PDB file of N, CA, C and O in Angstrom:
ATOM      1  N   MET A   1      27.451  -6.472  33.913  1.00  0.00           N
ATOM      2  CA  MET A   1      26.238  -7.222  34.198  1.00  0.00           C
ATOM      3  C   MET A   1      25.030  -6.381  33.773  1.00  0.00           C
ATOM      4  O   MET A   1      24.938  -5.199  34.102  1.00  0.00           O
ATOM      5  N   ALA A   2      24.136  -6.988  33.065  1.00  0.00           N
ATOM      6  CA  ALA A   2      22.950  -6.293  32.591  1.00  0.00           C
ATOM      7  C   ALA A   2      21.953  -6.098  33.727  1.00  0.00           C
ATOM      8  O   ALA A   2      21.773  -6.966  34.581  1.00  0.00           O
ATOM      9  N   LEU A   3      21.315  -4.936  33.709  1.00  0.00           N
ATOM     10  CA  LEU A   3      20.303  -4.672  34.726  1.00  0.00           C
ATOM     11  C   LEU A   3      19.022  -5.445  34.475  1.00  0.00           C
ATOM     12  O   LEU A   3      18.343  -5.874  35.408  1.00  0.00           O
ATOM     13  N   PHE A   4      18.705  -5.614  33.206  1.00  0.00           N
ATOM     14  CA  PHE A   4      17.491  -6.327  32.841  1.00  0.00           C
ATOM     15  C   PHE A   4      17.854  -7.508  31.959  1.00  0.00           C
ATOM     16  O   PHE A   4      18.567  -7.370  30.966  1.00  0.00           O
ATOM     17  N   LYS A   5      17.359  -8.648  32.335  1.00  0.00           N
ATOM     18  CA  LYS A   5      17.614  -9.839  31.521  1.00  0.00           C
ATOM     19  C   LYS A   5      16.492 -10.003  30.508  1.00  0.00           C
ATOM     20  O   LYS A   5      15.329  -9.723  30.800  1.00  0.00           O
ATOM     21  N   LYS A   6      16.848 -10.454  29.334  1.00  0.00           N
ATOM     22  CA  LYS A   6      15.864 -10.718  28.296  1.00  0.00           C
ATOM     23  C   LYS A   6      15.064 -11.944  28.696  1.00  0.00           C
ATOM     24  O   LYS A   6      15.618 -13.011  28.960  1.00  0.00           O
ATOM     25  N   ARG A   7      13.762 -11.771  28.735  1.00  0.00           N
ATOM     26  CA  ARG A   7      12.894 -12.890  29.106  1.00  0.00           C
ATOM     27  C   ARG A   7      12.673 -13.749  27.878  1.00  0.00           C
ATOM     28  O   ARG A   7      12.030 -13.313  26.923  1.00  0.00           O
ATOM     29  N   THR A   8      13.190 -14.944  27.892  1.00  0.00           N
ATOM     30  CA  THR A   8      13.047 -15.826  26.732  1.00  0.00           C
ATOM     31  C   THR A   8      11.954 -16.856  26.933  1.00  0.00           C
ATOM     32  O   THR A   8      11.442 -17.414  25.963  1.00  0.00           O
ATOM     33  N   VAL A   9      11.595 -17.113  28.172  1.00  0.00           N
ATOM     34  CA  VAL A   9      10.572 -18.110  28.458  1.00  0.00           C
ATOM     35  C   VAL A   9       9.397 -17.413  29.119  1.00  0.00           C
ATOM     36  O   VAL A   9       9.572 -16.663  30.080  1.00  0.00           O
ATOM     37  N   GLY A  10       8.207 -17.659  28.609  1.00  0.00           N
ATOM     38  CA  GLY A  10       7.027 -17.036  29.180  1.00  0.00           C
ATOM     39  C   GLY A  10       6.549 -17.769  30.409  1.00  0.00           C
ATOM     40  O   GLY A  10       7.044 -18.843  30.753  1.00  0.00           O
ATOM     41  N   LYS A  11       5.588 -17.174  31.054  1.00  0.00           N
ATOM     42  CA  LYS A  11       4.975 -17.801  32.209  1.00  0.00           C
ATOM     43  C   LYS A  11       4.084 -18.935  31.724  1.00  0.00           C
ATOM     44  O   LYS A  11       3.550 -18.891  30.616  1.00  0.00           O
ATOM     45  N   ALA A  12       3.933 -19.927  32.547  1.00  0.00           N
ATOM     46  CA  ALA A  12       3.039 -21.041  32.193  1.00  0.00           C
ATOM     47  C   ALA A  12       1.635 -20.497  31.975  1.00  0.00           C
ATOM     48  O   ALA A  12       1.131 -19.720  32.785  1.00  0.00           O
ATOM     49  N   GLY A  13       1.018 -20.901  30.900  1.00  0.00           N
ATOM     50  CA  GLY A  13      -0.333 -20.453  30.597  1.00  0.00           C
ATOM     51  C   GLY A  13      -0.416 -19.190  29.770  1.00  0.00           C
ATOM     52  O   GLY A  13      -1.523 -18.735  29.479  1.00  0.00           O
ATOM     53  N   GLU A  14       0.702 -18.601  29.378  1.00  0.00           N
ATOM     54  CA  GLU A  14       0.691 -17.433  28.497  1.00  0.00           C
ATOM     55  C   GLU A  14       0.769 -17.905  27.050  1.00  0.00           C
ATOM     56  O   GLU A  14       1.672 -18.649  26.670  1.00  0.00           O
ATOM     57  N   TRP A  15      -0.177 -17.465  26.269  1.00  0.00           N
ATOM     58  CA  TRP A  15      -0.228 -17.845  24.862  1.00  0.00           C
ATOM     59  C   TRP A  15      -0.129 -16.597  23.997  1.00  0.00           C
ATOM     60  O   TRP A  15      -0.660 -15.543  24.347  1.00  0.00           O
ATOM     61  N   TYR A  16       0.551 -16.726  22.874  1.00  0.00           N
ATOM     62  CA  TYR A  16       0.754 -15.611  21.950  1.00  0.00           C
ATOM     63  C   TYR A  16       0.433 -16.067  20.527  1.00  0.00           C
ATOM     64  O   TYR A  16       0.458 -17.259  20.222  1.00  0.00           O
ATOM     65  N   TYR A  17       0.132 -15.096  19.665  1.00  0.00           N
ATOM     66  CA  TYR A  17      -0.021 -15.372  18.246  1.00  0.00           C
ATOM     67  C   TYR A  17       1.102 -14.641  17.531  1.00  0.00           C
ATOM     68  O   TYR A  17       1.194 -13.416  17.608  1.00  0.00           O
ATOM     69  N   CYS A  18       1.951 -15.379  16.839  1.00  0.00           N
ATOM     70  CA  CYS A  18       3.078 -14.804  16.112  1.00  0.00           C
ATOM     71  C   CYS A  18       2.596 -14.337  14.739  1.00  0.00           C
ATOM     72  O   CYS A  18       2.096 -15.129  13.941  1.00  0.00           O
ATOM     73  N   LEU A  19       2.754 -13.040  14.479  1.00  0.00           N
ATOM     74  CA  LEU A  19       2.322 -12.460  13.210  1.00  0.00           C
ATOM     75  C   LEU A  19       3.250 -12.836  12.062  1.00  0.00           C
ATOM     76  O   LEU A  19       2.820 -12.906  10.910  1.00  0.00           O
ATOM     77  N   GLU A  20       4.508 -13.074  12.369  1.00  0.00           N
ATOM     78  CA  GLU A  20       5.474 -13.421  11.329  1.00  0.00           C
ATOM     79  C   GLU A  20       5.302 -14.870  10.863  1.00  0.00           C
ATOM     80  O   GLU A  20       5.296 -15.146   9.663  1.00  0.00           O
ATOM     81  N   HIS A  21       5.162 -15.782  11.814  1.00  0.00           N
ATOM     82  CA  HIS A  21       5.069 -17.209  11.485  1.00  0.00           C
ATOM     83  C   HIS A  21       3.637 -17.713  11.372  1.00  0.00           C
ATOM     84  O   HIS A  21       3.399 -18.858  10.986  1.00  0.00           O
ATOM     85  N   LYS A  22       2.665 -16.830  11.719  1.00  0.00           N
ATOM     86  CA  LYS A  22       1.238 -17.171  11.640  1.00  0.00           C
ATOM     87  C   LYS A  22       0.930 -18.431  12.442  1.00  0.00           C
ATOM     88  O   LYS A  22       0.273 -19.351  11.956  1.00  0.00           O
ATOM     89  N   LYS A  23       1.426 -18.452  13.697  1.00  0.00           N
ATOM     90  CA  LYS A  23       1.180 -19.619  14.542  1.00  0.00           C
ATOM     91  C   LYS A  23       1.047 -19.206  16.003  1.00  0.00           C
ATOM     92  O   LYS A  23       1.486 -18.133  16.417  1.00  0.00           O
ATOM     93  N   VAL A  24       0.432 -20.090  16.759  1.00  0.00           N
ATOM     94  CA  VAL A  24       0.268 -19.898  18.195  1.00  0.00           C
ATOM     95  C   VAL A  24       1.502 -20.456  18.884  1.00  0.00           C
ATOM     96  O   VAL A  24       2.015 -21.514  18.520  1.00  0.00           O
ATOM     97  N   GLU A  25       1.970 -19.717  19.896  1.00  0.00           N
ATOM     98  CA  GLU A  25       3.126 -20.198  20.651  1.00  0.00           C
ATOM     99  C   GLU A  25       2.868 -20.006  22.143  1.00  0.00           C
ATOM    100  O   GLU A  25       2.240 -19.031  22.557  1.00  0.00           O
ATOM    101  N   GLU A  26       3.354 -20.936  22.931  1.00  0.00           N
ATOM    102  CA  GLU A  26       3.236 -20.798  24.379  1.00  0.00           C
ATOM    103  C   GLU A  26       4.500 -20.120  24.872  1.00  0.00           C
ATOM    104  O   GLU A  26       5.612 -20.587  24.626  1.00  0.00           O
ATOM    105  N   GLY A  27       4.313 -19.022  25.564  1.00  0.00           N
ATOM    106  CA  GLY A  27       5.466 -18.236  25.974  1.00  0.00           C
ATOM    107  C   GLY A  27       5.968 -17.440  24.788  1.00  0.00           C
ATOM    108  O   GLY A  27       5.722 -17.821  23.643  1.00  0.00           O
ATOM    109  N   PRO A  28       6.668 -16.341  25.037  1.00  0.00           N
ATOM    110  CA  PRO A  28       7.138 -15.522  23.915  1.00  0.00           C
ATOM    111  C   PRO A  28       8.353 -16.139  23.231  1.00  0.00           C
ATOM    112  O   PRO A  28       9.462 -16.106  23.764  1.00  0.00           O
ATOM    113  N   GLU A  29       8.133 -16.692  22.064  1.00  0.00           N
ATOM    114  CA  GLU A  29       9.240 -17.250  21.277  1.00  0.00           C
ATOM    115  C   GLU A  29       9.795 -16.204  20.317  1.00  0.00           C
ATOM    116  O   GLU A  29      10.993 -16.183  20.034  1.00  0.00           O
ATOM    117  N   CYS A  30       8.921 -15.343  19.822  1.00  0.00           N
ATOM    118  CA  CYS A  30       9.316 -14.329  18.845  1.00  0.00           C
ATOM    119  C   CYS A  30       9.315 -12.954  19.510  1.00  0.00           C
ATOM    120  O   CYS A  30       8.723 -12.785  20.577  1.00  0.00           O
ATOM    121  N   PRO A  31       9.973 -11.967  18.891  1.00  0.00           N
ATOM    122  CA  PRO A  31      10.018 -10.616  19.462  1.00  0.00           C
ATOM    123  C   PRO A  31       8.612 -10.026  19.628  1.00  0.00           C
ATOM    124  O   PRO A  31       7.692 -10.363  18.882  1.00  0.00           O
ATOM    125  N   ALA A  32       8.466  -9.153  20.607  1.00  0.00           N
ATOM    126  CA  ALA A  32       7.170  -8.546  20.917  1.00  0.00           C
ATOM    127  C   ALA A  32       6.558  -7.824  19.716  1.00  0.00           C
ATOM    128  O   ALA A  32       5.337  -7.804  19.561  1.00  0.00           O
ATOM    129  N   LYS A  33       7.399  -7.231  18.868  1.00  0.00           N
ATOM    130  CA  LYS A  33       6.876  -6.507  17.707  1.00  0.00           C
ATOM    131  C   LYS A  33       6.177  -7.430  16.713  1.00  0.00           C
ATOM    132  O   LYS A  33       5.453  -6.958  15.837  1.00  0.00           O
ATOM    133  N   ASN A  34       6.385  -8.734  16.838  1.00  0.00           N
ATOM    134  CA  ASN A  34       5.810  -9.694  15.897  1.00  0.00           C
ATOM    135  C   ASN A  34       4.704 -10.550  16.490  1.00  0.00           C
ATOM    136  O   ASN A  34       4.357 -11.584  15.920  1.00  0.00           O
ATOM    137  N   ARG A  35       4.139 -10.137  17.631  1.00  0.00           N
ATOM    138  CA  ARG A  35       3.143 -11.014  18.240  1.00  0.00           C
ATOM    139  C   ARG A  35       2.025 -10.243  18.922  1.00  0.00           C
ATOM    140  O   ARG A  35       2.183  -9.088  19.319  1.00  0.00           O
ATOM    141  N   PHE A  36       0.888 -10.921  19.045  1.00  0.00           N
ATOM    142  CA  PHE A  36      -0.244 -10.458  19.835  1.00  0.00           C
ATOM    143  C   PHE A  36      -0.273 -11.309  21.093  1.00  0.00           C
ATOM    144  O   PHE A  36       0.057 -12.494  21.055  1.00  0.00           O
ATOM    145  N   GLY A  37      -0.663 -10.710  22.196  1.00  0.00           N
ATOM    146  CA  GLY A  37      -0.806 -11.479  23.423  1.00  0.00           C
ATOM    147  C   GLY A  37      -0.212 -10.735  24.592  1.00  0.00           C
ATOM    148  O   GLY A  37       0.266  -9.613  24.428  1.00  0.00           O
ATOM    149  N   PRO A  38      -0.228 -11.319  25.750  1.00  0.00           N
ATOM    150  CA  PRO A  38      -0.561 -12.718  26.019  1.00  0.00           C
ATOM    151  C   PRO A  38      -2.066 -12.958  26.125  1.00  0.00           C
ATOM    152  O   PRO A  38      -2.838 -12.064  26.472  1.00  0.00           O
ATOM    153  N   TYR A  39      -2.443 -14.170  25.822  1.00  0.00           N
ATOM    154  CA  TYR A  39      -3.810 -14.650  25.964  1.00  0.00           C
ATOM    155  C   TYR A  39      -3.822 -15.711  27.052  1.00  0.00           C
ATOM    156  O   TYR A  39      -2.796 -16.320  27.354  1.00  0.00           O
ATOM    157  N   THR A  40      -4.992 -15.925  27.635  1.00  0.00           N
ATOM    158  CA  THR A  40      -5.087 -16.888  28.736  1.00  0.00           C
ATOM    159  C   THR A  40      -5.249 -18.322  28.266  1.00  0.00           C
ATOM    160  O   THR A  40      -5.089 -19.254  29.054  1.00  0.00           O
ATOM    161  N   SER A  41      -5.566 -18.512  26.984  1.00  0.00           N
ATOM    162  CA  SER A  41      -5.724 -19.883  26.481  1.00  0.00           C
ATOM    163  C   SER A  41      -5.219 -19.978  25.044  1.00  0.00           C
ATOM    164  O   SER A  41      -5.085 -18.977  24.340  1.00  0.00           O
ATOM    165  N   ARG A  42      -4.947 -21.195  24.642  1.00  0.00           N
ATOM    166  CA  ARG A  42      -4.508 -21.456  23.266  1.00  0.00           C
ATOM    167  C   ARG A  42      -5.605 -21.056  22.271  1.00  0.00           C
ATOM    168  O   ARG A  42      -5.325 -20.480  21.219  1.00  0.00           O
ATOM    169  N   ALA A  43      -6.852 -21.370  22.621  1.00  0.00           N
ATOM    170  CA  ALA A  43      -7.985 -21.063  21.738  1.00  0.00           C
ATOM    171  C   ALA A  43      -8.105 -19.555  21.509  1.00  0.00           C
ATOM    172  O   ALA A  43      -8.364 -19.113  20.389  1.00  0.00           O
ATOM    173  N   GLU A  44      -7.919 -18.772  22.567  1.00  0.00           N
ATOM    174  CA  GLU A  44      -7.956 -17.315  22.435  1.00  0.00           C
ATOM    175  C   GLU A  44      -6.872 -16.830  21.477  1.00  0.00           C
ATOM    176  O   GLU A  44      -7.127 -15.981  20.623  1.00  0.00           O
ATOM    177  N   ALA A  45      -5.679 -17.365  21.618  1.00  0.00           N
ATOM    178  CA  ALA A  45      -4.564 -16.979  20.752  1.00  0.00           C
ATOM    179  C   ALA A  45      -4.827 -17.393  19.304  1.00  0.00           C
ATOM    180  O   ALA A  45      -4.443 -16.677  18.379  1.00  0.00           O
ATOM    181  N   GLN A  46      -5.476 -18.536  19.099  1.00  0.00           N
ATOM    182  CA  GLN A  46      -5.775 -18.994  17.743  1.00  0.00           C
ATOM    183  C   GLN A  46      -6.731 -18.043  17.027  1.00  0.00           C
ATOM    184  O   GLN A  46      -6.716 -17.954  15.800  1.00  0.00           O
ATOM    185  N   HIS A  47      -7.552 -17.342  17.783  1.00  0.00           N
ATOM    186  CA  HIS A  47      -8.515 -16.414  17.198  1.00  0.00           C
ATOM    187  C   HIS A  47      -8.043 -14.962  17.260  1.00  0.00           C
ATOM    188  O   HIS A  47      -8.853 -14.045  17.127  1.00  0.00           O
ATOM    189  N   ALA A  48      -6.760 -14.747  17.457  1.00  0.00           N
ATOM    190  CA  ALA A  48      -6.211 -13.398  17.614  1.00  0.00           C
ATOM    191  C   ALA A  48      -6.494 -12.508  16.407  1.00  0.00           C
ATOM    192  O   ALA A  48      -6.871 -11.349  16.578  1.00  0.00           O
ATOM    193  N   MET A  49      -6.327 -13.012  15.221  1.00  0.00           N
ATOM    194  CA  MET A  49      -6.543 -12.191  14.021  1.00  0.00           C
ATOM    195  C   MET A  49      -8.025 -11.849  13.860  1.00  0.00           C
ATOM    196  O   MET A  49      -8.368 -10.735  13.467  1.00  0.00           O
ATOM    197  N   GLU A  50      -8.887 -12.794  14.160  1.00  0.00           N
ATOM    198  CA  GLU A  50     -10.331 -12.553  14.091  1.00  0.00           C
ATOM    199  C   GLU A  50     -10.730 -11.489  15.122  1.00  0.00           C
ATOM    200  O   GLU A  50     -11.514 -10.588  14.821  1.00  0.00           O
ATOM    201  N   THR A  51     -10.188 -11.601  16.330  1.00  0.00           N
ATOM    202  CA  THR A  51     -10.455 -10.621  17.380  1.00  0.00           C
ATOM    203  C   THR A  51      -9.977  -9.238  16.952  1.00  0.00           C
ATOM    204  O   THR A  51     -10.675  -8.248  17.167  1.00  0.00           O
ATOM    205  N   ALA A  52      -8.799  -9.164  16.351  1.00  0.00           N
ATOM    206  CA  ALA A  52      -8.255  -7.886  15.887  1.00  0.00           C
ATOM    207  C   ALA A  52      -9.141  -7.278  14.798  1.00  0.00           C
ATOM    208  O   ALA A  52      -9.395  -6.073  14.808  1.00  0.00           O
ATOM    209  N   ARG A  53      -9.611  -8.100  13.864  1.00  0.00           N
ATOM    210  CA  ARG A  53     -10.501  -7.603  12.805  1.00  0.00           C
ATOM    211  C   ARG A  53     -11.798  -7.044  13.392  1.00  0.00           C
ATOM    212  O   ARG A  53     -12.267  -5.981  12.986  1.00  0.00           O
ATOM    213  N   GLU A  54     -12.371  -7.776  14.357  1.00  0.00           N
ATOM    214  CA  GLU A  54     -13.614  -7.324  14.990  1.00  0.00           C
ATOM    215  C   GLU A  54     -13.406  -5.999  15.721  1.00  0.00           C
ATOM    216  O   GLU A  54     -14.235  -5.095  15.618  1.00  0.00           O
ATOM    217  N   ARG A  55     -12.309  -5.883  16.454  1.00  0.00           N
ATOM    218  CA  ARG A  55     -12.029  -4.645  17.189  1.00  0.00           C
ATOM    219  C   ARG A  55     -11.773  -3.480  16.249  1.00  0.00           C
ATOM    220  O   ARG A  55     -12.226  -2.363  16.501  1.00  0.00           O
ATOM    221  N   ASN A  56     -11.045  -3.737  15.160  1.00  0.00           N
ATOM    222  CA  ASN A  56     -10.790  -2.677  14.175  1.00  0.00           C
ATOM    223  C   ASN A  56     -12.097  -2.170  13.575  1.00  0.00           C
ATOM    224  O   ASN A  56     -12.281  -0.965  13.402  1.00  0.00           O
ATOM    225  N   LEU A  57     -13.000  -3.092  13.259  1.00  0.00           N
ATOM    226  CA  LEU A  57     -14.288  -2.710  12.690  1.00  0.00           C
ATOM    227  C   LEU A  57     -15.082  -1.876  13.698  1.00  0.00           C
ATOM    228  O   LEU A  57     -15.700  -0.878  13.328  1.00  0.00           O
ATOM    229  N   GLU A  58     -15.067  -2.281  14.962  1.00  0.00           N
ATOM    230  CA  GLU A  58     -15.760  -1.506  15.997  1.00  0.00           C
ATOM    231  C   GLU A  58     -15.197  -0.093  16.085  1.00  0.00           C
ATOM    232  O   GLU A  58     -15.953   0.876  16.161  1.00  0.00           O
ATOM    233  N   TRP A  59     -13.882   0.023  16.076  1.00  0.00           N
ATOM    234  CA  TRP A  59     -13.252   1.343  16.183  1.00  0.00           C
ATOM    235  C   TRP A  59     -13.522   2.194  14.948  1.00  0.00           C
ATOM    236  O   TRP A  59     -13.758   3.397  15.060  1.00  0.00           O
ATOM    237  N   GLU A  60     -13.487   1.575  13.773  1.00  0.00           N
ATOM    238  CA  GLU A  60     -13.713   2.316  12.534  1.00  0.00           C
ATOM    239  C   GLU A  60     -15.138   2.841  12.434  1.00  0.00           C
ATOM    240  O   GLU A  60     -15.374   3.872  11.804  1.00  0.00           O
ATOM    241  N   THR A  61     -16.078   2.152  13.039  1.00  0.00           N
ATOM    242  CA  THR A  61     -17.478   2.561  12.951  1.00  0.00           C
ATOM    243  C   THR A  61     -17.959   3.282  14.207  1.00  0.00           C
ATOM    244  O   THR A  61     -19.133   3.641  14.288  1.00  0.00           O
ATOM    245  N   ASP A  62     -17.100   3.499  15.170  1.00  0.00           N
ATOM    246  CA  ASP A  62     -17.461   4.195  16.401  1.00  0.00           C
ATOM    247  C   ASP A  62     -17.500   5.696  16.142  1.00  0.00           C
ATOM    248  O   ASP A  62     -16.480   6.282  15.777  1.00  0.00           O
ATOM    249  N   PRO A  63     -18.653   6.326  16.324  1.00  0.00           N
ATOM    250  CA  PRO A  63     -18.753   7.764  16.031  1.00  0.00           C
ATOM    251  C   PRO A  63     -17.866   8.639  16.914  1.00  0.00           C
ATOM    252  O   PRO A  63     -17.542   9.764  16.532  1.00  0.00           O
ATOM    253  N   LYS A  64     -17.472   8.150  18.073  1.00  0.00           N
ATOM    254  CA  LYS A  64     -16.605   8.927  18.956  1.00  0.00           C
ATOM    255  C   LYS A  64     -15.214   9.128  18.363  1.00  0.00           C
ATOM    256  O   LYS A  64     -14.497  10.040  18.774  1.00  0.00           O
ATOM    257  N   TRP A  65     -14.820   8.286  17.399  1.00  0.00           N
ATOM    258  CA  TRP A  65     -13.479   8.371  16.821  1.00  0.00           C
ATOM    259  C   TRP A  65     -13.442   9.227  15.561  1.00  0.00           C
ATOM    260  O   TRP A  65     -12.374   9.407  14.976  1.00  0.00           O
ATOM    261  N   HIS A  66     -14.567   9.748  15.138  1.00  0.00           N
ATOM    262  CA  HIS A  66     -14.623  10.537  13.907  1.00  0.00           C
ATOM    263  C   HIS A  66     -14.931  11.989  14.238  1.00  0.00           C
ATOM    264  O   HIS A  66     -15.921  12.278  14.909  1.00  0.00           O
ATOM    265  N   ASP A  67     -14.093  12.900  13.774  1.00  0.00           N
ATOM    266  CA  ASP A  67     -14.251  14.317  14.043  1.00  0.00           C
ATOM    267  C   ASP A  67     -14.971  15.069  12.930  1.00  0.00           C
ATOM    268  O   ASP A  67     -15.270  16.254  13.078  1.00  0.00           O
ATOM    269  N   ALA A  68     -15.250  14.396  11.822  1.00  0.00           N
ATOM    270  CA  ALA A  68     -15.874  15.084  10.695  1.00  0.00           C
ATOM    271  C   ALA A  68     -17.303  15.492  11.065  1.00  0.00           C
ATOM    272  O   ALA A  68     -18.016  14.772  11.764  1.00  0.00           O
ATOM    273  N   ALA A  69     -17.691  16.658  10.579  1.00  0.00           N
ATOM    274  CA  ALA A  69     -19.048  17.136  10.819  1.00  0.00           C
ATOM    275  C   ALA A  69     -20.034  16.253  10.055  1.00  0.00           C
ATOM    276  O   ALA A  69     -19.691  15.714   9.003  1.00  0.00           O
ATOM    277  N   PRO A  70     -21.229  16.104  10.564  1.00  0.00           N
ATOM    278  CA  PRO A  70     -22.236  15.276   9.857  1.00  0.00           C
ATOM    279  C   PRO A  70     -22.461  15.781   8.440  1.00  0.00           C
ATOM    280  O   PRO A  70     -22.575  16.984   8.208  1.00  0.00           O
ATOM    281  N   GLY A  71     -22.522  14.859   7.506  1.00  0.00           N
ATOM    282  CA  GLY A  71     -22.774  15.209   6.107  1.00  0.00           C
ATOM    283  C   GLY A  71     -21.517  15.513   5.312  1.00  0.00           C
ATOM    284  O   GLY A  71     -21.592  15.718   4.100  1.00  0.00           O
ATOM    285  N   ARG A  72     -20.345  15.546   5.978  1.00  0.00           N
ATOM    286  CA  ARG A  72     -19.101  15.807   5.264  1.00  0.00           C
ATOM    287  C   ARG A  72     -18.311  14.520   5.142  1.00  0.00           C
ATOM    288  O   ARG A  72     -18.263  13.717   6.074  1.00  0.00           O
ATOM    289  N   ALA A  73     -17.701  14.332   4.002  1.00  0.00           N
ATOM    290  CA  ALA A  73     -16.866  13.146   3.771  1.00  0.00           C
ATOM    291  C   ALA A  73     -15.503  13.370   4.437  1.00  0.00           C
ATOM    292  O   ALA A  73     -14.984  14.486   4.468  1.00  0.00           O
ATOM    293  N   ASP A  74     -14.945  12.292   4.961  1.00  0.00           N
ATOM    294  CA  ASP A  74     -13.599  12.376   5.540  1.00  0.00           C
ATOM    295  C   ASP A  74     -12.578  12.495   4.429  1.00  0.00           C
ATOM    296  O   ASP A  74     -12.703  11.835   3.398  1.00  0.00           O
ATOM    297  N   ASP A  75     -11.565  13.331   4.625  1.00  0.00           N
ATOM    298  CA  ASP A  75     -10.506  13.508   3.615  1.00  0.00           C
ATOM    299  C   ASP A  75      -9.389  12.539   3.856  1.00  0.00           C
ATOM    300  O   ASP A  75      -8.407  12.532   3.114  1.00  0.00           O
TER     301      ASP A  75
END
């Protein structure tokens, strides 16, 4: 008997964005490595890629994440 059962059905109201199929799904249909979420609404999940792009841009331009001295180009 397995100690942990594989959760195939998500909780009601959990939304995910599948990176492999490029679609929104309610509950985890695809493996965790292929999805973003959970989100609280379908609309939030539909904008997952846009949200990821915005966050990446914020992190890339955040001076706290760059160790290079001022005036030096990053290698």
